[in-house]
N, C-alpha and C positions, 0 to 999 in steps of 0.2 A: 304781383298786381304790379300792372302796366304803371310807365313814366303818366299816361296818357288819365288813367286813374289817380291816383297817386298825387297829383297837382289840386287834385278837386277838395284835398283838405285842408285845414284850417293852419295857418301860421305855430310853427313850431314841431307839426308834422314830422315823428322820424321816420327818414328814407333811408332802406335798405335792402341790397338787389344787385344781379350784377349787369353793367349799364355797358354799353359804346362811347367812347372816347372820340368823338366826332370831332371838335377841334380842340387844340390847346395850347394856348400862349404863357410864357411866364412873364409878369410883368412888375410897373415898381409902381409899388405906394406913395400916397404924402408922406408916410410915414418916414419913407425912402426901403424897408421892405419887401421880399418879393413875395407876391401871389399868382397863383393859375387861375388863369383865364380860359374855363372851359366851356364850350356844348355836349349834355349828355344825350345819349335817344337808346330808342329801343325801337320797335316796329313800329310803333304806335305814337310816338312822340318826342320831343325834343327839346331839351328846356336850359336857358346858359345859369352857368354856375358857376363860383369865386371858392379858393382854397387859399386862403387868408393865410400868411407866414409860412408858406409853404418850403421844405426843407429840398434843398440839394438832391436828397433819395427818392424824396417823392415827386419831388417835380421826374426824375429818370422813370417812373413808371407812368407816366399819363405820355401814353405816347398815341399819337393820332389815328385816331382808326383801333386802337386795341379796346381792348376789352377788361375791366376792371371789377373786382366786388366795391362797392361802394359804401360808405357809412354819411348820411347826409341830412340836413334839417330844411326844414321847408321854407321858404322866406318871399315875400315883393315886393317887385319895385313897379310902382306907377302899374302896381293892379295884377302886374304882369308875375308870373310864379318864375322862382328861381333858387338856386339852391347852394347851402352853403357846406361845404365838404367838411367833415370830420378825420377818413381816412380813406386809404385807399387801398387794397389790395392783392395777388394777380391771384386769383382762384385757377384750381384745378378743372382738367378736361372734361372731367364726370360732372362736380358743381356748374360748368358752361351749359353742359346739355341736359343737367337738370332743368336750370334756369329758362333756356331758351324754348326748351316743351310748356311748362308751365304759362310762359308769354303767349303760346303761340307761334315762337318760331322755328320747330322743326314739325317734320311729316306730323301726324298721327300714328301712324304706326311705326313700329320699330323698325330702324332700316337694316339690320339684318336679318330678319323677318322677310324686310321685299329684297334682301338681295338673294334669299335663296328659293324665294316666288320665282324672281327671276330665272336663276340656274333650274331649277324644276321646268319652265317653260321653255326654254333654250333646251334641252334635252330632252322633251316634248318634241320637237321639230323631226319630222322623218326624214329626207331631202337631206344629204350626207353635206354635200356644199354648201346648203344655208346654214345648216346646224356649225357647222366649221366653221363660218364666216362672222355667225351669233357668239363664236368661243373668241376666235381673234379680236373681234374688240372686244365684250363685256370680260369675257378671262385673261386671254394673255397680253392683253394690252394695260398691265399695271396702273399705270401711272394715271390712264385714262379712266379708268375701271373705278380705281378712289375720289376722284374726282366725280364722274356720273351720280354714284349712288349719295351721296349729299348737298351738289348741287341747284340750285333755284331750279324751276320750272320758269320763272320769270324774273321780272322785276318788281314786277306791280298787277299784272294784271291776272294772271291765273299760278296757281302752284308757287306762290312767290315765298317760302318759306324754305328753310333745308331740309332735303331731299325732296323735295317737291317735283324735279323732274322724273325720282327714279319713282315715285307717288301716280304722278301724270303719264308715265310710260305703263305702266302695269295697270292704272286704269284703263287704257285703251286695249291693250293687251286682252286684259279681262273679259273686257266687250265684245272684242275680234272671238273670243275665241267661244261665248253663250251666242252670238250668231253664227259662227261655221259648227256649232250642234244644231240647230233649226235651218240647214240651208247646204243640201250637199253642193250644189254649184262651187262653190267658194272655193278658190286654190289654198287651204288650210296655210301651210307651208308660207306658201307667198304673204299671206295678210299679217299673220303672227310674227313673221321675219322685220315686214315694214313699221309694221306698229312697234316692234322694241328698238329701230332705227331710227325711226322717223324724224326725233328731235335731239341726235346726236350732237347736229352741232352750236348748240345750245352752251357744251363747256365750253368751246371757243367764242362764243356770240357775248357771253354775260360776265362782268365782273366783278367778282366779291370781296368783300370787308371783312374782317376778322373772325368777327362770327361766320361767315358763308352766305350771309347773306346779299341777294344782288344791287346794285348801289350803283346799275349804268352798262354801258358798252363799256367791253374790249374796244381799241382798235380800229380789229383786225370785223369784230362786231358791228361797228357802225358801220364799214367799207363795205360787207360781203353780205352780212344776218349770217343766219343758221340755217335756212337753205341753203347756200351756196357753200357755206364751212363743212355740211353736215355730206351734200356729193363729194366732197374734196377726200374726206375719212375715208365714204365708205366704195369708194374706187381705188382709194391704195390696200383696204381690206380686200376688196374684189384679188388686184393680183395677188395679193401674197397668198392666199386660197386658192387661185387659180380657180374663181368661182367662173360654174358656165355664161357664156354671155345674152343669153336670154335672162336668165336669172339676174343678172345685174341691170340687166337692163329694164328690168321688170320693178328690180326694189328703188336706181332709181327714177323713175318714173313717178313711183308712190313720192317718193320725197320731196321732189319738185313739186306734184300735184296738189301737198294734201293742206294747202289754205284754201281750194275750191279754185280759187280764177284770182287774175294779176291783180284789180285791187287789192287784195288781201295778203300778196303777196310772191303767187305761184305765176312761176313763165309761162304754167299749162295747164290747161282743166283735165280734171283724171279720163281716163279713155281704157282703163281696167275699173273691171269688176270691184277690185283688191281694192284700187285706189281711192277710188267711190268712196267705199267704204271707211276705210280707210281717213278720209276728210271727215265726215258726221261723225265717227265716233272721235276722232280726235275734236272738234267742236264739242261735242258731246259732255266728254272730260271736263273742256275748261269750263263750257256755259253753267256745269252741274257745280263747281265749286266756286264762280264766282257768287250765282247764285245763292251759295247756302255761308258765303262770307257775308255781301250786301244784306240780305237778312240780315243776320245777325244783327247788325248794326243799327235797326230800326227796335224800337222801345214794339210790342204785344200791344198785335193792332193799331199800329202806326205802318209810317212807310220809311225807305230812303232811300234819296236823290243819289244815283249810283252812275256817277261820270263814266268806269269803264262801259258799265251796258246799257251808257244814255237814256234813263227811265229811270223812273220811278221802281221800287218795288217793295209789294208788301206783305210783314211779318202776322200771320195770323193770329188771332188773340187763343185759338182752340190749341191744346196743349198737344 
């Protein structure tokens, strides 16, 4: 159960779960004893908390942006919810992933299954140079590959959960495959390769917390954004595998133009069929996830005002 749901319960409700320590400071109460002043959060809500008579050992566990399994009691101060912490424990990685999955903070699909799908798509590329390029990026470069498979697709706009970048990339690639099967005028290998690399710069653009959730942009992310960062990464990979210049140029153009127009962040509009298709398939994946998420926040038969989509969305009452 999310924090947003838990705080709707009455005073004294027992709260147990794995949460982020968004803020923590040891302070001194009027009785001279130490207490922990915290801000506890998950993806849905944040709530202030107090850990009275905290010991030195317990205080060491509460690191800012750390993750703990907490036992607490729900209380209210001036009608606003707050927690009184009873105990905190360091959870295992398995416990963390299970908790994140139940809270909707991880991709709906298993990350290992998605990595296997990514590997299979790369293996299906017939053009040897493009296949070598993708292997160099997504396999040989182990530090990048480890980050890519768990990175969020955004801070908040779409696929903003652990594994979201990989999930979004595969959605675009799967749609590209389907479209290629319906039209033989498309350069299948170029479109698939472009689908896989179009957002690689987000690994350097988006800053993540201890959960792996996006919390903002890195310094280079703010200054350069993911299209420019992706171009830089692609250029290095093209040189490493000595990719044919025209193929490299086509892929770079696909990355530069995949937002479609300058006001959306692309310095050039698509001038290749594959680039035009990538733009629409990328947008289709993003809008599908956004509508699904925003509709889920409305009651059946009701509307939800979406700041992301800049409109109201309707959730049908029919099953």
